[in-house]
N, C-alpha and C positions, 0 to 999 in steps of 0.2 A: 548492624552489619549490612553492607551493601549487597543487594540481591543481584543475581545474574540477569542480564537483559532478556526481554522477551524474544523468542525465536520466531521470526517472520519468514515464511516460505515464499520466496519469489516465484511468480508464475513460471512454469516450466522447470520446477525443481526436480532434482535427482534424475535428470535426463529425459523428462517427459515433455510432450509438446506444450508450448505456452498456451495459456487460456483454455486448458482442456480439463475435463473431469478427471483424467488420469493424474494431472498435476495436483488438483484439489485433494484427491484421495491419497496420493503418495505423501503430500505434506502432512495430512492427518495421521497416516500410518506411522510416519517417523517422528511424531510427537511435536510438531510445530504448534506454537501457541496461537499464531495468526496466519491466515491464508490470504495472500495478496493476488488480485487479478485486475486486469484492465477492463474498463466498462465503457461501452458505446451503446447507441440506440438506433434502431432501424427506422425507416420512414413511417411505419405504422405503429411506432411506439413500443417495440419490444426491446427490453434491455438485454444485451448479450455481452459475452466476454470477447474482447478484441482490442488489440493495441492500436491498429491502424484503421482508418476509414476505408482505404483502398484494400480490397480483398481479391484473392485469386478465384476465378470462376473456372468451370470446366471448359475444355477446348482452348486453353491458353489465354483466355480473356481475363480482364479485370473489371471491377465495378466498384462503385461507392456504396458502402454499407448504408450510409445515411439516406441514400436515394432509392433504396430498394425495400420492399416489404420482407418480412421474415419468411413468408411462403416462397417468394422469388429467390431468396438466398438459399433456402433449403433445396430448392429445385436445381439451382445453378452452381452450387459449391460441391466440390468432391467430398468434403467433410463438413457437415452442418455445424453452424455456430452453436456454442453452449448458451442456453438461456441463463441469465443471472439468477432467476428464481430457483432453477434446478440446483445450482451450486450453493445458494444460500440455504436451501433445505438440508443439504448434506452437512454443511457447517453447523447449522442449528442443532441437528440431531447429535452431532459429535460434541456439542457443548463448547465449541471454540469460537474464535472471533474471525471476522473477515475484513480485510483492508480493501476498500473499493477505490481503485485508482481511476478517478473520473477523467475521461478523455475529451468530453464535450459538454458545454454548458447545458445543452438540451437534455442531458441525462438527469439533471438535478431534481426537478419536480417529480418525474416518474420514480426515481430512486427513493425519495422521501415517501411517496405513496406506497411503494412496494414494501419498504421496511416497516411502515405502519401496519400494513395488512398482515405481514408475517410476524408482527410483534417482536422485532429483532433489534430494536434501538440499542440494547445493551450488548449486542453481539457484533456490531459493525462500527466502522468509522470510515470517514472519507479521506482520501489523499488525492494527489493530482491537482490540488487547489493552490495555484499561485494566488497572489493577493486579490486580484479582481474576481476570480472564481470563488475564492473563500468568502468574499463579501456577498456575492450572489447567493451562495449556499446559506449564509447567515439569514438571508431574507426569508428562508423557509422555516426558520426557527433553529433552536440549538438542541433539539432532542437527539440528533445524530451527531456525535463528536466528529471533529475534523482536524487534520494536520495541515499546517501551512507548508506548501512546497516553497522553500526559500528561493529567492532570486539569485541563482548562482552567479549571474553576470555581475551583480553588485559586489561580490567578493573579489572580483578581478578589477573592478572599476574604482572601488573605494578602499581606504585604509581598513584593515580587518576589523578593528574595533567598531568603526562606523557601520560596516555591513552587518556585523553581528547585532548591533543595537537596532538597526532598521528591521532586521528579521524578527526580532523579539517584539518590537513595537507593532509591526504588521500582524503578527500572530495574535497578540492581545486584542488589537482593534477589531480583528475579524472574528473574534470569539473562538479561536482555535485552542485545543488543549496542548498542542505541541508543534514542533518543527520537524519537517521531513527533509533530511539533508544528505547530499552525496558525501560519503564518509571522508573523502579527501579534503573537504572544506572544514572539517570539525577540528577545533583546537580547544584547549582548556578554557580560554577566555569566553568562547561561545557557551560552553556548558555551564560555566559559573553564572553568566548573565541570564541564561535561560532558567537556571535553578532559582535565581532571585525573582524572576518573573513568574515562577510556578508553571513553566512550560517544559514538557518532556522533549527529549531529543531522540528521534528515530533515525538511524543511519542506513544507507543503502549504497551499493549492494556488495557485500564482502565475501570473497571466496577463499582467501588465504587464512590459514589457522593462526598464524602469528598476528595478523591484523585483527582477527576476531578477539584474540586474547588482549591485545592492546586497547581496543575500544571498550571491551567489557571492563577492563581496569580503569578506564577513564570515566566510566559511570553513565554511559548512554542507556536509554530505557528500552531500546529494541535494536536488534541487528537483523537486517534482511539479507538472505543468502539463498542461492540455489542448492548449495551443498549442506543440507540439513544435518547429515551424519557428522560432518566435520564440526559443525557448531555444537552439536550434542556432545561430541567428544571433549571439546573445550569446556563445556558446561560441567561435565562429569569431573574433569580434573580440577576445575574451579571449586566445586562443592567438596571434593576430597581434601583439597588444601585447607579450606576453611573449617572443615570438621576436625582437622588435626590428625587424620588417619594416614 
């Protein structure tokens, strides 16, 4: 019997600020299997949770996170950035997994070193890896699993079957365990091809319950959402139907 997809809590889930400890804790509280956050690195090598390199500073100014030290950022930002290590320790204690959405190549070496130090290779995986970044990540070894972020433009440029084939080939060549795909690009043909290549398909980001039901029925391996309660409700109904109650 097909199992329900893993529930991935998108950063900023359940109305919390993105890339915050509140989001991490709320995702865990509501039973997500995976916590997703964006990863960047400061000038002095501190891994932090942030989607953009450009950050808001006090006094209406902005600055580049990558050009500043963590101490400078702490002093000049209204709300200090969350250290990745802090978030990882919370996830580790909860016995869950974390999806590290890598936003810059410079993060890769420090991420591998941090995960080794925390002994968390079995509790994390990388995303944010289009083909070139996935290949660079592979250069650090395969002890940390990674998803390939598919080239969305190829699905507009090429016939669907060719784009799906390219995604699977790139995923396999870069040593990825699966594909990270915007849900609107997913069709049964991609799922069938990925299954033959032993690649998981993780979809993002779904907020509508009917869409959640549809993609669970299609057989994706994970659904990313900010509305964890809605996806939990879909899962409860799924399990009820399959148990015959």
